[in-house]
LOGU-307943 format. One record per residue (C-alpha): residue in three letters; x, y, z. Coordinates in steps of 0.02 Angstrom, whole numbers, plus 50000, padded with zeros to 5 digits. Example, Ala and Ser with C-alpha at 12.3 -4.5 7.8 and 13.67 -1.06 7.14 Angstrom:
+-----+-------+-------+-------+
!  aa !    c1 !    c2 !    c3 !
+-----+-------+-------+-------+
! ALA ! 50615 ! 49775 ! 50390 !
! SER ! 50684 ! 49947 ! 50357 !
+-----+-------+-------+-------+
END
This chain:
+-----+-------+-------+-------+
!  aa !    c1 !    c2 !    c3 !
+-----+-------+-------+-------+
! MET ! 52033 ! 49046 ! 51576 !
! THR ! 52191 ! 49112 ! 51485 !
! THR ! 52175 ! 49260 ! 51366 !
! LEU ! 52296 ! 49341 ! 51249 !
! TRP ! 52297 ! 49491 ! 51371 !
! HIS ! 52292 ! 49408 ! 51540 !
! GLY ! 52462 ! 49462 ! 51596 !
! ARG ! 52404 ! 49638 ! 51639 !
! PHE ! 52262 ! 49578 ! 51745 !
! ALA ! 52255 ! 49505 ! 51920 !
! GLY ! 52095 ! 49401 ! 51895 !
! GLY ! 52008 ! 49318 ! 51749 !
! PRO ! 51877 ! 49404 ! 51646 !
! ALA ! 51694 ! 49405 ! 51705 !
! ASP ! 51566 ! 49289 ! 51622 !
! GLU ! 51468 ! 49444 ! 51578 !
! LEU ! 51625 ! 49518 ! 51489 !
! LEU ! 51646 ! 49361 ! 51386 !
! ALA ! 51461 ! 49337 ! 51345 !
! PHE ! 51461 ! 49513 ! 51273 !
! THR ! 51631 ! 49524 ! 51183 !
! ALA ! 51667 ! 49344 ! 51121 !
! SER ! 51656 ! 49331 ! 50931 !
! LEU ! 51698 ! 49141 ! 50916 !
! ALA ! 51520 ! 49095 ! 50875 !
! PHE ! 51528 ! 49190 ! 50714 !
! ASP ! 51714 ! 49219 ! 50668 !
! GLN ! 51750 ! 49028 ! 50655 !
! ARG ! 51735 ! 49048 ! 50469 !
! LEU ! 51893 ! 49144 ! 50472 !
! ALA ! 51995 ! 48994 ! 50531 !
! VAL ! 52070 ! 48950 ! 50362 !
! ASP ! 52121 ! 49124 ! 50332 !
! ASP ! 52201 ! 49147 ! 50510 !
! LEU ! 52296 ! 48990 ! 50479 !
! ALA ! 52360 ! 49058 ! 50320 !
! GLY ! 52406 ! 49221 ! 50403 !
! SER ! 52491 ! 49125 ! 50543 !
! ARG ! 52595 ! 49024 ! 50424 !
! ALA ! 52656 ! 49173 ! 50327 !
! HIS ! 52695 ! 49266 ! 50497 !
! VAL ! 52795 ! 49109 ! 50551 !
! ALA ! 52892 ! 49110 ! 50386 !
! GLY ! 52928 ! 49301 ! 50413 !
! LEU ! 52989 ! 49267 ! 50596 !
! ALA ! 53106 ! 49133 ! 50534 !
! ARG ! 53167 ! 49238 ! 50402 !
! ALA ! 53204 ! 49382 ! 50524 !
! GLY ! 53295 ! 49259 ! 50635 !
! LEU ! 53161 ! 49258 ! 50775 !
! LEU ! 53134 ! 49079 ! 50757 !
! ALA ! 53253 ! 48938 ! 50754 !
! ALA ! 53223 ! 48800 ! 50613 !
! ALA ! 53162 ! 48678 ! 50742 !
! GLU ! 53045 ! 48806 ! 50820 !
! ARG ! 52975 ! 48847 ! 50649 !
! ALA ! 52948 ! 48667 ! 50605 !
! ALA ! 52857 ! 48638 ! 50771 !
! ILE ! 52734 ! 48781 ! 50737 !
! ALA ! 52710 ! 48724 ! 50562 !
! ASP ! 52673 ! 48551 ! 50621 !
! ALA ! 52552 ! 48618 ! 50747 !
! LEU ! 52457 ! 48728 ! 50624 !
! ASP ! 52439 ! 48580 ! 50515 !
! ARG ! 52370 ! 48483 ! 50657 !
! VAL ! 52247 ! 48621 ! 50708 !
! GLU ! 52197 ! 48634 ! 50522 !
! GLN ! 52150 ! 48444 ! 50529 !
! GLU ! 52061 ! 48458 ! 50692 !
! LEU ! 51954 ! 48602 ! 50631 !
! ALA ! 51912 ! 48509 ! 50472 !
! ALA ! 51863 ! 48355 ! 50575 !
! GLY ! 51767 ! 48456 ! 50701 !
! THR ! 51871 ! 48388 ! 50838 !
! LEU ! 51947 ! 48551 ! 50896 !
! ALA ! 51891 ! 48579 ! 51073 !
! PHE ! 51849 ! 48768 ! 51113 !
! GLU ! 51881 ! 48813 ! 51295 !
! ARG ! 51791 ! 48987 ! 51327 !
! ASP ! 51902 ! 49056 ! 51190 !
! GLU ! 51863 ! 49237 ! 51142 !
! ASP ! 51875 ! 49213 ! 50951 !
! ILE ! 51949 ! 49093 ! 50820 !
! HIS ! 52117 ! 49178 ! 50829 !
! THR ! 52137 ! 49149 ! 51015 !
! ALA ! 52079 ! 48968 ! 50996 !
! ILE ! 52206 ! 48923 ! 50867 !
! GLU ! 52355 ! 49012 ! 50958 !
! ARG ! 52300 ! 48917 ! 51115 !
! ARG ! 52296 ! 48750 ! 51027 !
! VAL ! 52457 ! 48780 ! 50934 !
! THR ! 52545 ! 48822 ! 51105 !
! GLU ! 52471 ! 48658 ! 51181 !
! LEU ! 52551 ! 48564 ! 51031 !
! ALA ! 52708 ! 48656 ! 51009 !
! GLY ! 52751 ! 48702 ! 51178 !
! GLU ! 52873 ! 48848 ! 51205 !
! ALA ! 52897 ! 48864 ! 51017 !
! GLY ! 52705 ! 48888 ! 51005 !
! ALA ! 52714 ! 49030 ! 51124 !
! LYS ! 52822 ! 49126 ! 51003 !
! LEU ! 52686 ! 49124 ! 50865 !
! HIS ! 52623 ! 49293 ! 50919 !
! THR ! 52787 ! 49379 ! 50916 !
! GLY ! 52779 ! 49545 ! 50826 !
! ARG ! 52595 ! 49524 ! 50787 !
! SER ! 52441 ! 49601 ! 50865 !
! ARG ! 52259 ! 49530 ! 50847 !
! ASN ! 52232 ! 49695 ! 50764 !
! ASP ! 52338 ! 49658 ! 50613 !
! GLN ! 52299 ! 49472 ! 50624 !
! VAL ! 52110 ! 49498 ! 50612 !
! ALA ! 52119 ! 49630 ! 50480 !
! THR ! 52235 ! 49511 ! 50375 !
! ALA ! 52119 ! 49361 ! 50393 !
! LEU ! 51960 ! 49464 ! 50350 !
! ARG ! 52043 ! 49531 ! 50196 !
! LEU ! 52090 ! 49356 ! 50139 !
! TRP ! 51911 ! 49298 ! 50174 !
! CYS ! 51843 ! 49444 ! 50067 !
! ARG ! 51965 ! 49417 ! 49930 !
! ARG ! 51903 ! 49233 ! 49909 !
! GLU ! 51712 ! 49254 ! 49951 !
! LEU ! 51684 ! 49412 ! 49852 !
! ALA ! 51763 ! 49325 ! 49699 !
! ALA ! 51654 ! 49179 ! 49732 !
! VAL ! 51502 ! 49284 ! 49731 !
! ALA ! 51543 ! 49363 ! 49569 !
! ARG ! 51562 ! 49192 ! 49497 !
! ARG ! 51388 ! 49150 ! 49554 !
! VAL ! 51325 ! 49314 ! 49473 !
! LEU ! 51414 ! 49250 ! 49306 !
! GLY ! 51314 ! 49095 ! 49328 !
! LEU ! 51146 ! 49187 ! 49337 !
! GLN ! 51201 ! 49293 ! 49189 !
! GLN ! 51240 ! 49134 ! 49090 !
! VAL ! 51065 ! 49068 ! 49124 !
! LEU ! 50987 ! 49232 ! 49066 !
! LEU ! 51104 ! 49222 ! 48904 !
! GLU ! 51039 ! 49046 ! 48875 !
! ARG ! 50858 ! 49097 ! 48893 !
! ALA ! 50886 ! 49256 ! 48792 !
! ARG ! 50951 ! 49150 ! 48652 !
! ALA ! 50814 ! 49014 ! 48662 !
! ALA ! 50676 ! 49161 ! 48660 !
! GLY ! 50718 ! 49186 ! 48477 !
! GLY ! 50594 ! 49318 ! 48405 !
! THR ! 50473 ! 49313 ! 48548 !
! TYR ! 50427 ! 49491 ! 48600 !
! LEU ! 50324 ! 49566 ! 48748 !
! PRO ! 50276 ! 49745 ! 48802 !
! GLY ! 50419 ! 49848 ! 48866 !
! TYR ! 50351 ! 49958 ! 49013 !
! THR ! 50372 ! 50128 ! 49087 !
! HIS ! 50283 ! 50171 ! 49251 !
! LEU ! 50213 ! 49986 ! 49237 !
! GLN ! 50108 ! 50037 ! 49085 !
! ARG ! 50137 ! 49954 ! 48915 !
! ALA ! 50252 ! 50065 ! 48809 !
! GLN ! 50334 ! 49983 ! 48660 !
! PRO ! 50361 ! 49802 ! 48609 !
! VAL ! 50538 ! 49730 ! 48639 !
! LEU ! 50611 ! 49565 ! 48614 !
! LEU ! 50606 ! 49452 ! 48764 !
! ALA ! 50787 ! 49427 ! 48734 !
! HIS ! 50817 ! 49620 ! 48752 !
! HIS ! 50722 ! 49616 ! 48916 !
! LEU ! 50818 ! 49477 ! 48993 !
! LEU ! 50979 ! 49549 ! 48943 !
! ALA ! 50939 ! 49715 ! 49027 !
! HIS ! 50947 ! 49624 ! 49187 !
! GLY ! 51108 ! 49541 ! 49128 !
! TRP ! 51198 ! 49704 ! 49101 !
! ALA ! 51146 ! 49765 ! 49272 !
! LEU ! 51220 ! 49612 ! 49343 !
! ALA ! 51375 ! 49641 ! 49238 !
! ARG ! 51404 ! 49807 ! 49331 !
! ASP ! 51389 ! 49704 ! 49492 !
! VAL ! 51530 ! 49591 ! 49440 !
! ASP ! 51628 ! 49744 ! 49397 !
! ARG ! 51607 ! 49821 ! 49569 !
! LEU ! 51644 ! 49660 ! 49656 !
! ALA ! 51801 ! 49636 ! 49555 !
! ASP ! 51852 ! 49808 ! 49586 !
! CYS ! 51825 ! 49793 ! 49774 !
! VAL ! 51933 ! 49640 ! 49768 !
! ARG ! 52073 ! 49736 ! 49674 !
! ARG ! 52062 ! 49878 ! 49806 !
! LEU ! 52066 ! 49765 ! 49962 !
! ASP ! 52215 ! 49670 ! 49900 !
! VAL ! 52329 ! 49745 ! 50029 !
! SER ! 52413 ! 49650 ! 50178 !
! PRO ! 52398 ! 49732 ! 50351 !
! LEU ! 52511 ! 49603 ! 50427 !
! GLY ! 52661 ! 49686 ! 50511 !
! ALA ! 52564 ! 49838 ! 50566 !
! GLY ! 52554 ! 49760 ! 50739 !
! ALA ! 52433 ! 49842 ! 50861 !
! LEU ! 52448 ! 50016 ! 50775 !
! ALA ! 52629 ! 50067 ! 50757 !
! GLY ! 52727 ! 49928 ! 50687 !
! SER ! 52865 ! 49840 ! 50778 !
! SER ! 53047 ! 49860 ! 50842 !
! LEU ! 53076 ! 49683 ! 50776 !
! PRO ! 53155 ! 49656 ! 50601 !
! LEU ! 52992 ! 49613 ! 50516 !
! ASP ! 52965 ! 49631 ! 50334 !
! PRO ! 52781 ! 49662 ! 50292 !
! ALA ! 52824 ! 49659 ! 50098 !
! PHE ! 52881 ! 49478 ! 50128 !
! THR ! 52725 ! 49417 ! 50214 !
! ALA ! 52611 ! 49504 ! 50093 !
! SER ! 52703 ! 49410 ! 49959 !
! GLU ! 52680 ! 49243 ! 50049 !
! LEU ! 52493 ! 49271 ! 50064 !
! GLY ! 52482 ! 49327 ! 49886 !
! PHE ! 52427 ! 49509 ! 49922 !
! ALA ! 52462 ! 49633 ! 49786 !
! ARG ! 52561 ! 49744 ! 49910 !
! PRO ! 52589 ! 49782 ! 50096 !
! PHE ! 52508 ! 49923 ! 50190 !
! ASP ! 52575 ! 50099 ! 50184 !
! ASN ! 52527 ! 50159 ! 50358 !
! SER ! 52508 ! 50051 ! 50508 !
! LEU ! 52367 ! 50161 ! 50588 !
! ASP ! 52268 ! 50150 ! 50436 !
! ALA ! 52302 ! 49967 ! 50410 !
! VAL ! 52226 ! 49906 ! 50574 !
! SER ! 52080 ! 50037 ! 50575 !
! ASP ! 52030 ! 50029 ! 50384 !
! ARG ! 51866 ! 49943 ! 50351 !
! ASP ! 51829 ! 50040 ! 50193 !
! PHE ! 51841 ! 49874 ! 50108 !
! VAL ! 51692 ! 49790 ! 50208 !
! ALA ! 51590 ! 49949 ! 50177 !
! GLU ! 51633 ! 49938 ! 49992 !
! ALA ! 51595 ! 49757 ! 49991 !
! LEU ! 51427 ! 49784 ! 50080 !
! PHE ! 51386 ! 49919 ! 49954 !
! ALA ! 51416 ! 49807 ! 49808 !
! LEU ! 51323 ! 49665 ! 49888 !
! SER ! 51174 ! 49789 ! 49929 !
! LEU ! 51161 ! 49846 ! 49750 !
! LEU ! 51176 ! 49671 ! 49677 !
! ALA ! 51036 ! 49624 ! 49805 !
! VAL ! 50933 ! 49772 ! 49735 !
! HIS ! 50952 ! 49705 ! 49563 !
! LEU ! 50898 ! 49528 ! 49621 !
! SER ! 50751 ! 49611 ! 49702 !
! ARG ! 50699 ! 49693 ! 49540 !
! LEU ! 50718 ! 49524 ! 49455 !
! GLY ! 50606 ! 49453 ! 49590 !
! GLU ! 50476 ! 49584 ! 49570 !
! GLU ! 50456 ! 49542 ! 49383 !
! VAL ! 50446 ! 49358 ! 49420 !
! VAL ! 50303 ! 49394 ! 49547 !
! VAL ! 50210 ! 49507 ! 49423 !
! TRP ! 50235 ! 49399 ! 49272 !
! SER ! 50181 ! 49238 ! 49359 !
! THR ! 50012 ! 49306 ! 49405 !
! ASP ! 49858 ! 49262 ! 49307 !
! GLU ! 49833 ! 49446 ! 49268 !
! PHE ! 49997 ! 49449 ! 49170 !
! GLY ! 50029 ! 49262 ! 49132 !
! PHE ! 50198 ! 49288 ! 49053 !
! LEU ! 50287 ! 49153 ! 49147 !
! ARG ! 50252 ! 48991 ! 49237 !
! LEU ! 50364 ! 48928 ! 49381 !
! ASP ! 50432 ! 48749 ! 49384 !
! ASP ! 50363 ! 48659 ! 49534 !
! ALA ! 50537 ! 48632 ! 49608 !
! TYR ! 50548 ! 48824 ! 49620 !
! ALA ! 50380 ! 48866 ! 49685 !
! THR ! 50286 ! 48837 ! 49844 !
! GLY ! 50104 ! 48807 ! 49887 !
! SER ! 49975 ! 48869 ! 50011 !
! SER ! 49938 ! 48779 ! 50171 !
! MET ! 49759 ! 48823 ! 50147 !
! LEU ! 49727 ! 48864 ! 49967 !
! PRO ! 49743 ! 48703 ! 49863 !
! GLN ! 49754 ! 48798 ! 49694 !
! LYS ! 49899 ! 48911 ! 49745 !
! LYS ! 50072 ! 48918 ! 49669 !
! ASN ! 50181 ! 49050 ! 49750 !
! ALA ! 50334 ! 49132 ! 49689 !
! ASP ! 50419 ! 49126 ! 49858 !
! ILE ! 50596 ! 49136 ! 49791 !
! ALA ! 50564 ! 49296 ! 49698 !
! GLU ! 50473 ! 49370 ! 49853 !
! LEU ! 50619 ! 49331 ! 49965 !
! ALA ! 50740 ! 49407 ! 49842 !
! ARG ! 50638 ! 49562 ! 49862 !
! GLY ! 50631 ! 49551 ! 50049 !
! LYS ! 50817 ! 49502 ! 50080 !
! ALA ! 50876 ! 49654 ! 49984 !
! GLY ! 50807 ! 49752 ! 50135 !
! ARG ! 50906 ! 49651 ! 50254 !
! VAL ! 51065 ! 49670 ! 50152 !
! ILE ! 51039 ! 49860 ! 50141 !
! GLY ! 51025 ! 49857 ! 50332 !
! ASP ! 51193 ! 49766 ! 50343 !
! LEU ! 51268 ! 49913 ! 50246 !
! THR ! 51193 ! 50050 ! 50345 !
! GLY ! 51224 ! 49972 ! 50508 !
! LEU ! 51406 ! 49953 ! 50471 !
! LEU ! 51417 ! 50136 ! 50409 !
! ALA ! 51338 ! 50189 ! 50575 !
! THR ! 51463 ! 50097 ! 50667 !
! LEU ! 51616 ! 50165 ! 50575 !
! LYS ! 51558 ! 50347 ! 50564 !
! GLY ! 51628 ! 50412 ! 50733 !
! LEU ! 51776 ! 50305 ! 50772 !
! PRO ! 51944 ! 50384 ! 50807 !
! LEU ! 52108 ! 50299 ! 50744 !
! SER ! 52161 ! 50174 ! 50761 !
! TYR ! 52092 ! 50000 ! 50814 !
! ASN ! 51926 ! 50003 ! 50918 !
! ARG ! 51825 ! 49850 ! 50974 !
! ASP ! 51682 ! 49926 ! 50880 !
! LEU ! 51766 ! 49846 ! 50728 !
! GLN ! 51716 ! 49676 ! 50787 !
! GLU ! 51539 ! 49724 ! 50719 !
! ASP ! 51606 ! 49715 ! 50539 !
! LYS ! 51595 ! 49530 ! 50520 !
! GLU ! 51421 ! 49488 ! 50556 !
! PRO ! 51343 ! 49595 ! 50426 !
! LEU ! 51469 ! 49551 ! 50301 !
! PHE ! 51446 ! 49364 ! 50326 !
! ASP ! 51259 ! 49384 ! 50326 !
! ALA ! 51261 ! 49481 ! 50159 !
! VAL ! 51370 ! 49359 ! 50066 !
! ASP ! 51268 ! 49214 ! 50136 !
! GLN ! 51099 ! 49294 ! 50088 !
! VAL ! 51163 ! 49352 ! 49916 !
! GLY ! 51238 ! 49189 ! 49872 !
! LEU ! 51074 ! 49096 ! 49922 !
! ALA ! 50973 ! 49211 ! 49816 !
! LEU ! 51087 ! 49197 ! 49668 !
! ALA ! 51079 ! 49000 ! 49669 !
! ALA ! 50885 ! 49006 ! 49694 !
! LEU ! 50861 ! 49130 ! 49552 !
! SER ! 50970 ! 49037 ! 49430 !
! GLY ! 50872 ! 48881 ! 49461 !
! LEU ! 50711 ! 48975 ! 49443 !
! PHE ! 50758 ! 49058 ! 49282 !
! ARG ! 50830 ! 48899 ! 49209 !
! THR ! 50668 ! 48807 ! 49231 !
! ALA ! 50537 ! 48931 ! 49208 !
! VAL ! 50417 ! 48921 ! 49058 !
! PHE ! 50382 ! 49087 ! 48961 !
! ASP ! 50216 ! 49106 ! 48884 !
! HIS ! 50267 ! 49174 ! 48714 !
! GLN ! 50092 ! 49194 ! 48649 !
! ARG ! 50029 ! 49275 ! 48801 !
! MET ! 50173 ! 49400 ! 48791 !
! GLN ! 50148 ! 49432 ! 48609 !
! ASP ! 49971 ! 49454 ! 48623 !
! ALA ! 49994 ! 49589 ! 48755 !
! ALA ! 50122 ! 49677 ! 48645 !
! ASP ! 50014 ! 49673 ! 48489 !
! SER ! 49898 ! 49808 ! 48547 !
! PRO ! 49895 ! 49944 ! 48408 !
! TYR ! 49919 ! 50075 ! 48541 !
! LEU ! 50097 ! 50016 ! 48572 !
! ALA ! 50142 ! 50068 ! 48391 !
! ALA ! 50096 ! 50258 ! 48426 !
! THR ! 50284 ! 50304 ! 48430 !
! ASP ! 50307 ! 50217 ! 48266 !
! LEU ! 50169 ! 50319 ! 48190 !
! ALA ! 50244 ! 50486 ! 48257 !
! GLU ! 50419 ! 50436 ! 48187 !
! TRP ! 50341 ! 50384 ! 48021 !
! LEU ! 50278 ! 50565 ! 48013 !
! VAL ! 50446 ! 50633 ! 48064 !
! ALA ! 50530 ! 50541 ! 47930 !
! ARG ! 50417 ! 50626 ! 47811 !
! GLY ! 50462 ! 50803 ! 47877 !
! MET ! 50336 ! 50836 ! 48016 !
! PRO ! 50405 ! 50905 ! 48173 !
! PHE ! 50402 ! 50777 ! 48316 !
! ARG ! 50295 ! 50881 ! 48433 !
! ALA ! 50165 ! 50905 ! 48293 !
! ALA ! 50172 ! 50717 ! 48254 !
! HIS ! 50149 ! 50680 ! 48443 !
! VAL ! 50000 ! 50786 ! 48452 !
! LEU ! 49924 ! 50710 ! 48294 !
! VAL ! 49944 ! 50533 ! 48349 !
! GLY ! 49901 ! 50567 ! 48528 !
! GLY ! 49735 ! 50639 ! 48468 !
! LEU ! 49691 ! 50485 ! 48360 !
! VAL ! 49729 ! 50378 ! 48513 !
! ARG ! 49615 ! 50478 ! 48618 !
! GLU ! 49477 ! 50466 ! 48490 !
! SER ! 49501 ! 50277 ! 48475 !
! LEU ! 49500 ! 50256 ! 48661 !
! GLU ! 49338 ! 50357 ! 48672 !
! GLY ! 49256 ! 50235 ! 48548 !
! ALA ! 49255 ! 50334 ! 48386 !
! ALA ! 49338 ! 50196 ! 48290 !
! ARG ! 49473 ! 50069 ! 48292 !
! LEU ! 49644 ! 50155 ! 48289 !
! GLY ! 49692 ! 50066 ! 48124 !
! ASP ! 49542 ! 50134 ! 48039 !
! LEU ! 49571 ! 50317 ! 48107 !
! VAL ! 49753 ! 50299 ! 48041 !
! ALA ! 49705 ! 50233 ! 47875 !
! ALA ! 49579 ! 50374 ! 47852 !
! HIS ! 49692 ! 50519 ! 47907 !
! PRO ! 49758 ! 50619 ! 47765 !
! ASP ! 49932 ! 50636 ! 47844 !
! LEU ! 49942 ! 50442 ! 47869 !
! GLY ! 49845 ! 50321 ! 47766 !
! ALA ! 49854 ! 50134 ! 47727 !
! GLU ! 50046 ! 50127 ! 47738 !
! ALA ! 50054 ! 50202 ! 47908 !
! ALA ! 49909 ! 50089 ! 47964 !
! GLY ! 50022 ! 49942 ! 47915 !
! LEU ! 50139 ! 49989 ! 48059 !
! LEU ! 49998 ! 49938 ! 48186 !
! ALA ! 50004 ! 49754 ! 48119 !
! PRO ! 50059 ! 49620 ! 48248 !
! GLY ! 50249 ! 49597 ! 48256 !
! VAL ! 50292 ! 49750 ! 48151 !
! PRO ! 50332 ! 49878 ! 48285 !
! VAL ! 50467 ! 49771 ! 48364 !
! GLY ! 50554 ! 49743 ! 48201 !
! ARG ! 50579 ! 49932 ! 48177 !
! ARG ! 50686 ! 49954 ! 48334 !
! THR ! 50852 ! 49961 ! 48238 !
! THR ! 50960 ! 50079 ! 48338 !
! PRO ! 51115 ! 49999 ! 48422 !
! GLY ! 51070 ! 49936 ! 48595 !
! GLY ! 50886 ! 49938 ! 48554 !
! GLY ! 50751 ! 49806 ! 48573 !
! GLY ! 50730 ! 49741 ! 48394 !
! PRO ! 50802 ! 49592 ! 48302 !
! GLU ! 50963 ! 49668 ! 48226 !
! PRO ! 51026 ! 49753 ! 48377 !
! VAL ! 50984 ! 49616 ! 48498 !
! ALA ! 51078 ! 49486 ! 48387 !
! GLU ! 51230 ! 49597 ! 48403 !
! GLN ! 51198 ! 49632 ! 48591 !
! LEU ! 51193 ! 49438 ! 48620 !
! ALA ! 51360 ! 49422 ! 48550 !
! ARG ! 51434 ! 49568 ! 48650 !
! PHE ! 51355 ! 49500 ! 48813 !
! GLU ! 51434 ! 49328 ! 48785 !
! GLN ! 51606 ! 49415 ! 48763 !
! GLN ! 51572 ! 49518 ! 48920 !
! LEU ! 51542 ! 49357 ! 49028 !
! ALA ! 51704 ! 49280 ! 48957 !
! ALA ! 51806 ! 49438 ! 48999 !
! ASP ! 51730 ! 49452 ! 49170 !
! ALA ! 51772 ! 49267 ! 49208 !
! ALA ! 51947 ! 49299 ! 49159 !
! ARG ! 51965 ! 49446 ! 49269 !
! LEU ! 51920 ! 49358 ! 49430 !
! PRO ! 52053 ! 49276 ! 49533 !
! PRO ! 52064 ! 49088 ! 49514 !
! THR ! 51963 ! 48970 ! 49637 !
! GLY ! 52046 ! 48889 ! 49782 !
+-----+-------+-------+-------+
END
């Protein structure tokens, strides 16, 4: 077997070494990005006078041929360490002596870092677009919900009524922050390491700014040691993906709870639910449950990488090979979750009446009673004590809360009217609140946010 480093060694690598160190099984997905980096590097070599025109053409043709073979699945791997080795080996087979010049002035250290940044730039933007897709579904369902309201919860206890649209958009705004984090991560990683070499640059007349421009990077690296050892961008990406997974987990938890008979707020479409192998009556929210479960897996991807990075000296160390599997896994799992949850929410049926019945308990208007008293001059703490006492009396069986309110000298019939079904939700009028007027404004702002976020992401392709 020929390696990129065999000249220093008298014999070939042991099978055990290859089995432990080879990364071809998982880094094949960097093939397109390695080819792009190689094309830019070849252009830089030719510009520096290190490749003749004929040599450049031969290598370019060989790279095109390798791309075709990879796409067709006909490229034969020969105990190659990684995709970078496999591509260079095949280019050299096709282009001969010219192909042997492909690695001039380049190390696998800057080569791999370049390919991984190219991959992240594309794939993180793709994840962000999938998030926008789920947000669009939430927006559509929020608009369709109209005036439907349900209990808002704190501590999983019924608190105050809010519009269903308001509840759905709460998840939408959290996802907007995920899009922002992903876009910001893409902006920060948009730096080309190509030209840093193994760690110290090169004595050859290479121009990192030129190859950065060829690859569409915003700028070249500032420090060659940092360029080949930096995996901050992978850690940042994994954090953004982990927090996104946490938000998807929270969505999943609500689907699990809402779809139970105990809540009955939501019914799953058959295509987005599973059954039981033993219990014929069951309809399970497996997508939602896996959205919860896979969040732990993605968080593990992040913590594992951070543990790998924490004690590494400058510059490149082989430990950094461990950056790819957690990153690829997190992107894969989050992408699958986004697609599945988008379908789930697009097809789910909300039981509007069940939601509203749960929100029409007079006890959910307790804060409205206290605020009604505040508007008439009573200190809030005194109003809180007064209303809390009436609630306690009602729960202990003294009388219905409405009757107690109507009979109280500080309240009366007007205040009792606040307990009528549908009244409390209409009283939520402050900006960003859960009532009809602020939610109508919020829907418009959220739609504008989606358009702005879509515009800031790099184009596809």
